[in-house]
C-alpha positions in Angstrom: 126.8 76.1 11.2 127.8 72.4 11.5 124.9 69.9 11.6 125.5 67.0 13.8 123.5 63.9 13.2 122.2 62.5 16.5 123.3 58.8 16.9 121.8 57.9 19.9 118.5 58.6 22.0 119.0 58.2 25.8 115.7 57.5 27.7 116.2 58.7 31.4 114.2 59.4 34.5 114.6 63.0 35.0 112.6 62.7 38.5 115.7 60.9 39.7 118.4 63.3 41.1 121.0 60.5 40.8 119.9 60.1 36.9 119.7 63.8 36.6 123.4 64.1 37.8 124.6 61.3 35.5 122.8 62.8 32.5 124.1 66.2 33.2 127.6 64.8 33.4 127.1 63.3 30.0 125.8 66.3 28.3 129.0 68.3 29.3 131.1 65.7 27.7 132.5 66.0 24.0 130.5 64.1 21.7 127.4 64.9 23.6 125.9 66.6 20.6 125.3 63.3 19.0 123.0 62.2 21.8 119.3 63.2 22.3 118.5 62.9 25.8 114.9 62.3 26.5 113.5 63.0 30.0 110.7 60.3 30.1 109.4 61.6 33.3 107.9 64.3 31.5 106.6 62.1 28.7 103.2 60.6 27.8 102.4 57.1 28.8 104.0 55.8 25.7 107.5 57.0 25.0 108.1 55.0 21.8 106.2 52.1 20.0 108.2 49.7 21.7 108.8 51.5 24.9 106.3 52.5 27.5 107.0 55.5 30.1 106.8 53.0 33.0 109.6 50.5 31.2 111.8 53.7 30.4 111.4 55.0 34.1 112.5 51.7 35.6 115.5 51.0 33.5 118.0 52.9 31.4 117.3 52.7 27.7 119.1 53.9 24.6 118.0 53.5 20.9 120.7 53.6 18.4 120.5 55.3 14.9 119.7 52.0 13.6 116.5 51.7 15.7 117.7 49.1 18.1 116.5 49.6 21.5 119.0 48.7 24.4 118.6 48.3 28.0 120.5 48.2 31.2 124.4 47.7 30.6 124.5 47.6 26.9 122.7 50.9 26.8 125.3 52.6 29.1 128.0 51.2 27.0 126.4 52.6 23.9 126.7 56.0 25.6 130.0 55.5 26.5 131.2 54.4 22.9 129.8 57.7 21.8 131.7 60.0 24.3 135.4 60.1 23.6 136.3 60.3 27.4 134.3 57.2 28.0 135.5 55.1 25.1 138.1 53.1 27.1 135.3 52.2 29.6 133.3 50.8 26.4 136.4 49.2 25.2 136.6 47.4 28.6 133.2 46.3 28.5 133.7 44.3 25.4 136.2 42.1 27.2 134.8 38.7 27.9 132.4 38.5 30.7 132.7 42.1 31.5 129.3 43.3 30.1 127.7 40.2 32.0 129.2 41.6 35.2 128.1 45.1 34.5 124.4 44.0 33.7 124.5 41.7 37.0 125.6 44.8 39.1 123.1 47.2 37.2 120.1 44.7 38.2 121.4 44.4 41.6 121.6 48.2 41.8 118.0 48.9 40.5 116.1 47.9 43.6 118.2 50.2 45.8 118.2 53.2 43.3 115.2 54.8 45.2 117.2 54.8 48.5 120.5 55.8 46.8 118.5 58.6 45.0 117.0 59.9 48.2 120.4 59.9 50.1 121.9 61.6 47.0 119.1 64.2 47.3 120.0 64.6 51.1 123.7 65.1 50.1 122.7 67.8 47.5 120.7 69.4 50.0 123.2 69.6 52.8 125.6 71.1 50.3 123.0 73.9 49.5 123.7 77.2 51.8 120.0 76.7 53.4 120.3 73.6 55.4 116.6 73.8 56.2 115.5 72.3 52.8 117.5 69.4 54.2 115.6 69.4 57.6 112.2 69.5 55.3 113.2 66.8 53.4 114.5 64.5 55.9 111.2 65.4 58.0 113.5 66.4 60.8 113.2 69.5 63.2 116.3 68.9 65.2 118.5 69.9 62.3 119.6 73.7 62.4 117.5 76.5 60.6 119.0 79.7 59.3 117.7 81.7 62.2 118.9 78.9 64.7 122.5 78.7 63.7 125.1 80.3 65.8 127.9 82.6 64.5 130.7 80.1 63.7 133.3 82.4 65.0 131.7 82.5 68.6 130.3 79.1 69.0 127.4 78.0 71.1 129.0 79.3 74.4 129.6 82.7 73.2 133.6 83.1 73.3 135.0 81.0 70.6 134.8 77.8 72.7 132.7 74.7 71.9 131.2 72.5 74.3 132.0 68.7 73.5 
């Protein structure tokens, strides 16, 4: 059995479906065994001596093996540097001005993250076989329930014709 020392600890909001999807993607990548993924939504108030749960829930944080705590775009670049398929993105981030642009983009994204996460959750639910979950999440009763859905081969008029 080979032992892999974890070089990074990623603090992420596991209650955010968008964050979950991103972390799930990273976990499947070659090199992910060198990263410890810590879901801070399940942690106590203090995640680390220098990082509270509230801080970690608001922004992406990564701690390197040297103990340095990174947040925002530099934290993403640290993850990308560890994953071979993402190393090109990490290299591009080292070009003059790129890290600043990434950080500004990330800061602009943060206020809309809750809305994007909700939209992401709705899209996920839409792709589920039971669309009733989508109707419940959206708070809408006009969306079809399983019992309300018509046979796709017959259509609502009964003879394979749809009314437009």
